[in-house]
C-alpha positions in Angstrom: 0.1 0.2 -0.1 2.1 2.9 -1.5 -0.4 5.8 -0.5 -0.4 5.0 3.2 -2.1 6.8 5.6 -0.5 10.2 5.2 -3.1 10.6 2.4 -6.2 10.6 4.7 -8.2 13.7 4.7 -9.7 15.4 7.6 -8.6 13.5 10.9 -9.7 16.8 12.8 -12.7 16.6 14.4 -13.6 13.7 12.3 -17.0 12.4 13.3 -18.1 8.6 14.6 -15.8 6.6 17.0 -13.5 7.9 19.9 -12.7 11.3 20.0 -8.7 11.5 18.8 -6.2 12.3 21.5 -3.9 14.0 18.7 -5.0 15.0 15.4 -3.4 16.4 12.7 -4.0 17.6 9.3 -2.0 18.4 6.7 0.6 19.8 9.0 3.9 20.9 7.8 7.4 22.0 10.1 9.9 24.6 9.2 12.6 25.3 10.9 15.1 28.1 10.2 13.7 28.4 6.8 14.1 25.0 5.6 11.2 23.0 5.5 11.3 19.4 7.7 7.9 17.5 6.5 4.6 18.9 5.2 1.9 16.9 4.6 1.4 15.1 7.9 -2.0 13.5 8.6 -2.5 11.9 11.9 -5.0 10.5 14.3 -3.9 9.0 17.9 -7.0 7.3 19.7 -6.8 6.6 23.2 -4.5 3.8 24.3 -2.8 3.5 20.8 1.0 3.2 21.1 2.8 5.1 18.2 6.3 5.7 17.5 7.8 8.7 15.3 10.8 7.3 13.1 13.3 8.8 10.7 17.1 9.6 10.4 18.6 12.4 12.2 17.4 16.0 11.5 14.6 15.1 10.0 12.1 16.9 12.8 11.4 14.0 15.2 11.9 16.0 18.0 10.5 19.0 16.5 6.7 17.2 16.0 6.8 16.7 19.5 7.6 20.2 20.4 4.7 21.1 18.1 2.4 19.1 19.9 3.7 20.5 23.1 3.2 24.4 21.7 6.9 24.9 21.8 7.4 25.0 18.2 4.7 26.8 15.9 4.0 24.9 12.8 4.4 26.5 9.5 0.9 24.9 8.1 -2.2 22.2 8.3 -4.8 21.9 11.7 -4.0 20.7 14.8 -5.9 19.5 18.0 -4.1 18.2 21.3 -7.0 16.7 23.6 -9.8 18.7 21.5 -7.3 22.1 22.0 -4.8 23.5 20.4 -1.4 22.8 21.2 -0.1 24.1 24.4 -3.4 24.4 26.2 -4.0 20.9 27.5 -1.3 21.4 30.8 -1.6 18.6 33.1 -3.5 16.1 30.7 0.0 15.7 29.1 2.9 13.6 30.4 6.6 14.3 28.9 9.5 12.7 29.2 12.9 14.8 27.1 15.5 13.1 25.6 17.6 10.9 28.3 19.5 12.6 30.7 21.9 11.0 32.9 22.6 11.8 36.7 25.6 12.1 38.3 26.4 9.1 40.4 26.7 11.7 43.4 23.2 12.6 43.3 21.5 11.9 46.4 18.1 12.9 46.0 15.9 9.9 46.3 14.0 8.3 42.9 10.6 8.8 45.1 11.5 12.4 45.2 12.2 12.7 41.6 8.2 11.3 40.7 7.3 13.3 43.3 8.2 16.8 41.2 5.6 15.4 38.7 3.3 16.9 40.8 4.8 20.0 42.6 8.3 20.8 41.1 6.4 23.7 39.9 6.1 25.0 43.5 8.4 26.7 45.8 7.8 27.0 49.5 6.5 25.5 52.2 3.0 23.6 52.1 0.0 25.9 53.6 -1.5 25.3 56.5 -4.5 22.6 56.5 -3.2 20.8 53.5 -2.9 17.6 54.8 -5.1 15.6 53.2 -3.9 16.8 49.7 -0.4 15.9 51.1 -1.1 12.2 51.6 -3.5 11.9 48.6 -0.1 13.1 46.5 1.6 10.5 48.6 -0.7 7.8 47.7 -0.3 8.8 44.2 3.3 8.9 43.7 3.3 5.1 45.4 0.8 4.3 43.2 2.7 5.2 40.1 6.0 3.7 41.6 4.2 0.5 41.8 2.6 1.0 38.1 5.9 1.0 36.6 7.6 -1.7 38.9 10.1 0.2 40.8 8.7 0.0 44.3 11.8 -2.3 45.2 14.5 0.6 44.7 12.4 4.3 44.8 13.9 5.1 48.3 17.5 5.0 47.0 19.4 7.8 45.2 18.6 8.5 41.8 22.7 8.4 40.9 22.7 4.9 42.7 20.0 3.6 40.2 20.7 1.9 37.1 20.1 3.5 33.7 16.7 1.1 33.5 15.5 1.9 37.2 16.1 5.7 36.4 14.0 5.6 32.8 11.2 3.9 35.1 11.3 6.3 37.5 11.1 9.1 34.5 8.5 7.5 33.2 6.8 7.2 36.6 7.3 10.9 36.9 5.5 11.4 33.6 2.2 9.5 34.5 1.8 11.1 37.7 -0.7 13.8 37.2 -2.7 11.1 35.1 -2.3 12.6 31.7 -4.0 11.4 28.8 -1.0 11.9 26.4 2.1 10.5 26.8 5.2 12.2 24.9 8.5 10.3 25.2 11.2 11.6 23.3 14.1 8.7 22.7 13.5 6.7 26.0 14.9 3.3 25.0 18.0 5.6 24.2 21.7 4.3 26.2 19.4 1.3 27.5 21.2 -2.0 26.8 19.2 -4.6 24.9 17.4 -6.1 28.0 16.2 -2.7 29.7 14.9 -1.6 25.8 12.8 -4.5 25.8 11.5 -4.0 29.2 11.0 -0.5 29.1 9.0 -0.8 25.8 7.1 -3.5 27.3 6.1 -1.3 30.4 5.0 1.7 28.0 3.2 -0.8 26.0 1.5 -2.4 29.1 1.1 1.3 30.3 -0.7 2.3 27.1 -3.3 -0.6 27.0 -4.1 -1.2 30.5 -4.0 3.2 31.6 -6.0 4.0 28.3 -2.9 6.4 27.6 -2.3 7.7 24.0 1.1 7.3 24.1 3.5 8.9 21.1 7.2 7.9 21.2 10.1 9.2 19.2 12.4 6.3 18.7 15.6 5.6 16.4 15.5 2.0 16.4 11.5 0.2 15.9 12.8 -3.5 16.5 12.4 -3.0 20.5 8.7 -1.8 20.2 7.6 -3.0 17.1 5.6 -5.4 18.5 3.7 -3.0 20.3 2.9 -0.1 17.9 -0.3 0.3 16.4 0.8 3.2 14.2 4.1 4.7 13.3 4.9 8.6 11.7 7.8 8.2 9.2 9.8 11.3 8.2 12.5 12.1 6.0 13.6 14.1 2.6 10.9 16.5 4.0 8.2 14.2 3.7 5.7 12.2 6.3 4.4 9.0 6.2 1.9 7.7 8.8 0.2 4.4 9.1 0.4 0.8 10.4 3.9 -0.5 10.8 3.5 -3.1 7.8 2.1 -0.1 5.8 4.9 2.0 6.3 8.1 0.4 6.5 8.0 -0.8 3.2 10.6 -1.1 0.6 8.3 0.9 -1.7 7.0 3.7 1.1 10.5 4.0 2.3 12.1 4.7 -1.4 9.6 7.0 -2.0 10.2 9.2 1.1 13.9 9.4 0.5 14.1 9.5 -3.4 16.3 6.3 -3.7 15.6 2.5 -3.6 15.4 1.1 -0.6 15.1 -2.7 0.5 12.9 -3.9 4.1 13.8 -7.2 4.8 12.4 -9.3 8.0 14.3 -11.9 10.0 13.3 -15.2 11.1 12.8 -13.7 14.4 10.9 -10.6 13.2 13.3 -7.9 13.6 13.4 -5.7 10.3 16.6 -4.7 8.3 16.7 -1.9 5.9 19.2 -1.8 2.8 19.4 1.0 0.7 22.2 3.1 -2.0 24.5 5.4 -0.9 21.4 8.3 -0.6 19.6 5.9 1.5 19.2 7.2 5.0 22.1 6.6 7.5 21.0 3.4 9.0 23.1 1.7 11.6 25.8 -0.3 11.0 24.0 -4.1 11.8 21.3 -3.0 9.6 18.4 -2.0 12.0 15.9 0.9 11.4 17.6 3.1 13.0 20.5 6.3 13.2 22.9 6.8 15.4 24.0 10.1 17.0 22.1 13.4 18.3 18.9 14.5 17.1 20.4 18.2 16.4 17.8 20.0 18.2 14.9 18.7 15.6 
């Protein structure tokens, strides 16, 4: 199916079926006078898991910033939770690109999670707020249990492993019960077992909590079994739809304007093979690119 779902029309306010959490119609992004991508149509429903894929510098992080209202879009229409971007407040949980914690940092994991509730405030609690504070403690404990971090949440965050830190940061993003979770490279710098475990955790939260999840990723393979849709950005173009529709030779060849072949191994992993002008896939052939995303 070459004309994948980027050919859809009128996803914003589409009648019938569940209300879209994210809806984009013919959206374009421009940074520094350069068009990153255009013609993006997407409709994300509650409980769906969507990956945003593409080589470095094509605008994956820019899409997240647009949905957060932190960067303007150049054309089209967008609704996030039925509103314009930047106005949904605490209904959106956001995990930026992975940051490492210094091993000497003594703040506990539970305190990092609690920052998702009250990190925007300064000063001592107001008198008479004991019931509210108990409710906050209960919610922090609940979300720590949800991500499976109860066994180490009271350790200093710097003493936790990379996978443990990532679970605590996901808990922080979930603590306000968001309806949309935006994750920018949540698997970056994790080893393969932790990538698989974190991907499974995100998918479980998505399904069980009914949270719509959009995550930027370099390597689609750890999350491929869980995906409902992918958004593929590259060479100024955009394609979205089910993985089997988008991650194909014809679709990627059309996006990048060069022959690209997609192979599937016996264990279900995808390998992309292209010419010298094809997207810079990693040396092991996985569908991802190495290096930073250049702020895009």
